[in-house]
C-alpha positions in Angstrom: 0.2 0.1 -0.2 2.7 2.6 0.6 4.2 2.6 -2.6 1.1 2.8 -4.4 0.7 5.6 -1.9 4.3 6.7 -3.0 3.3 6.5 -6.8 -0.3 8.9 -6.8 2.3 10.5 -5.0 5.2 11.2 -7.1 2.5 11.1 -10.1 0.9 14.1 -8.8 3.1 16.2 -7.3 5.1 16.4 -10.8 1.7 18.3 -11.8 0.5 19.8 -9.8 1.9 23.4 -10.4 0.2 22.8 -13.6 -2.4 20.6 -13.5 -5.5 23.8 -13.8 -3.2 25.7 -16.6 -3.6 21.4 -18.2 -7.4 21.2 -18.2 -8.8 25.1 -17.9 -11.6 24.8 -19.3 -13.4 21.6 -17.1 -14.9 24.1 -14.6 -18.2 24.0 -16.2 -18.6 19.9 -17.1 -17.6 19.8 -13.0 -20.0 22.4 -11.4 -23.6 20.3 -14.0 -21.7 17.0 -12.2 -21.6 18.7 -8.4 -25.7 19.3 -9.5 -26.2 15.8 -10.6 -25.2 14.9 -7.2 -29.2 16.8 -5.8 -27.2 18.0 -2.5 -29.4 20.1 -0.4 -28.7 23.2 1.5 -27.1 22.9 4.8 -26.0 19.4 3.6 -22.4 17.7 4.1 -19.8 16.1 1.7 -16.7 15.5 0.5 -14.7 15.8 -3.0 -12.8 12.3 -2.5 -9.7 12.6 -4.6 -9.3 16.8 -4.2 -7.1 16.7 -6.3 -6.9 20.7 -7.0 -10.1 21.9 -5.9 -12.1 22.6 -8.7 -15.8 20.8 -7.8 -14.8 22.5 -4.0 -16.3 25.8 -5.0 -19.1 24.3 -6.9 -20.3 22.0 -4.2 -19.8 24.7 -2.0 -22.8 26.8 -3.6 -25.0 23.6 -3.4 -24.5 23.1 -0.1 -25.2 26.6 0.9 -23.0 28.4 3.5 -25.1 26.4 6.3 -23.3 23.3 4.7 -19.7 21.2 4.3 -17.1 20.9 2.0 -14.0 18.3 2.6 -11.8 18.3 -0.1 -8.8 15.1 0.7 -6.4 14.2 -1.0 -3.1 12.2 -0.9 -1.1 14.7 -2.2 0.0 17.8 -0.7 0.9 19.7 -3.6 -2.5 19.2 -5.0 -4.0 20.1 -2.2 -1.5 23.5 -2.2 -2.4 24.3 -5.5 -5.8 24.2 -4.2 -4.6 26.7 -1.5 -3.2 28.9 -3.8 -6.1 28.8 -6.1 -8.0 30.3 -3.3 -10.0 27.2 -2.9 -9.6 26.6 0.2 -12.6 29.0 1.1 -14.3 26.2 -0.3 -13.8 24.2 2.6 -11.6 22.2 4.6 -8.3 20.5 3.1 -7.4 17.3 4.5 -4.6 15.2 3.0 -5.5 11.6 3.8 -6.5 8.4 2.2 -9.9 8.1 0.6 -9.5 4.7 1.5 -8.9 4.9 4.8 -11.0 8.0 5.8 -10.5 10.0 9.5 -15.0 10.8 9.9 -17.1 9.0 11.6 -19.7 6.5 10.1 -22.5 8.3 7.9 -21.3 11.3 8.6 -21.5 12.3 5.0 -24.6 12.7 2.5 -22.5 12.5 -0.6 -19.4 12.2 -2.2 -18.4 13.7 -5.1 -14.9 11.8 -6.8 -13.2 12.7 -9.8 -11.2 10.2 -11.7 -10.7 8.2 -8.3 -11.1 5.6 -8.9 -7.8 4.6 -11.4 -6.6 5.9 -8.3 -6.9 3.4 -5.3 -5.0 1.1 -4.8 -7.9 -1.5 -3.9 -11.6 0.3 -5.2 -13.2 -2.1 -4.3 -12.4 -1.2 -0.4 -11.8 2.2 -1.7 -15.7 1.9 -3.1 -16.2 -0.5 0.6 -15.2 2.8 2.6 -17.1 5.5 0.7 -19.8 3.9 1.7 -18.9 3.3 5.8 -19.2 7.8 6.1 -22.1 8.0 3.6 -25.6 7.7 5.2 -28.3 5.0 3.8 -30.3 7.2 0.5 -26.6 9.2 0.1 -25.7 9.4 -3.0 -22.3 8.7 -4.9 -20.8 10.9 -7.6 -17.8 9.2 -9.5 -16.6 11.8 -12.2 -14.3 12.5 -15.5 -14.3 15.3 -18.0 -13.8 12.6 -20.6 -15.7 10.2 -21.4 -13.3 6.2 -21.8 -12.6 6.7 -25.2 -11.3 10.0 -25.1 -9.8 8.9 -22.0 -8.1 6.4 -23.8 -7.6 7.8 -26.6 -5.7 11.3 -25.2 -3.3 8.8 -23.0 -2.9 5.9 -26.5 -4.8 3.1 -25.8 -7.6 1.4 -26.8 -10.7 1.0 -24.8 -11.3 -2.3 -22.7 -13.8 -4.1 -21.0 -11.5 -4.3 -18.6 -11.5 -0.4 -17.0 -12.9 -0.2 -13.5 -15.2 2.8 -15.5 -16.7 0.5 -17.5 -20.5 0.1 -16.2 -20.6 -4.1 -17.1 -17.4 -4.3 -14.7 -18.9 -0.9 -12.0 -21.9 -1.8 -11.3 -21.0 -5.0 -9.7 -17.9 -3.6 -8.3 -20.1 -1.0 -6.1 -22.9 -3.1 -5.3 -20.4 -5.1 -3.3 -19.0 -1.8 -1.9 -22.5 -1.5 -0.9 -23.7 0.9 -3.9 -26.4 1.1 -6.0 -25.9 2.2 -9.7 -28.4 5.1 -10.3 -27.4 6.4 -13.6 -24.3 5.7 -15.7 -23.0 7.8 -19.1 -20.1 7.8 -21.6 -19.6 10.0 -23.3 -16.5 12.2 -25.5 -17.6 15.4 -23.3 -17.9 13.3 -19.6 -18.5 10.6 -17.6 -20.9 10.3 -14.6 -22.0 7.7 -12.8 -24.4 7.5 -10.0 -25.3 5.6 -7.5 -26.8 5.4 -3.5 -25.3 4.1 0.1 -27.7 0.9 0.1 -28.4 0.3 3.6 
């Protein structure tokens, strides 16, 4: 596990300073995905693997001033970039592993996770941990501002059914971790899987 953490931290530390400039047009896609979570004013939400915090302003808007927003990431350099971008004012930033959260069971209304699943060393355990901290009936959004085919092409890969985000693979993975897949969208311009925490 420590080696997995080191790999993730090395990867993102080297890219943190220029991360936002690489993806300058993703803001509306993040805001739209957050809107799909159905958050209410006063709610509590976690951005798991928040990176530079691009979703935090939209999450803050959704829960309002009386809500609670937490951004969690494993890489200090990404959280530093979030602070420099002024996104720390939208929520509390927490340096932690999304698969071992220092939160009580059932304290969250929802989790937003952009690009997280492919960076989890053990995806089912990570999704189970996210389920642990969400109340029954709470929601999870697995998001990426590119769909599977567009992302594979960007990385010079062929789209594969073995991809964790492929619907036939993702549905059972979520179910085994305590989630029910509610909706699934995979288009060139975005990937969004919404799931509900089962009781």
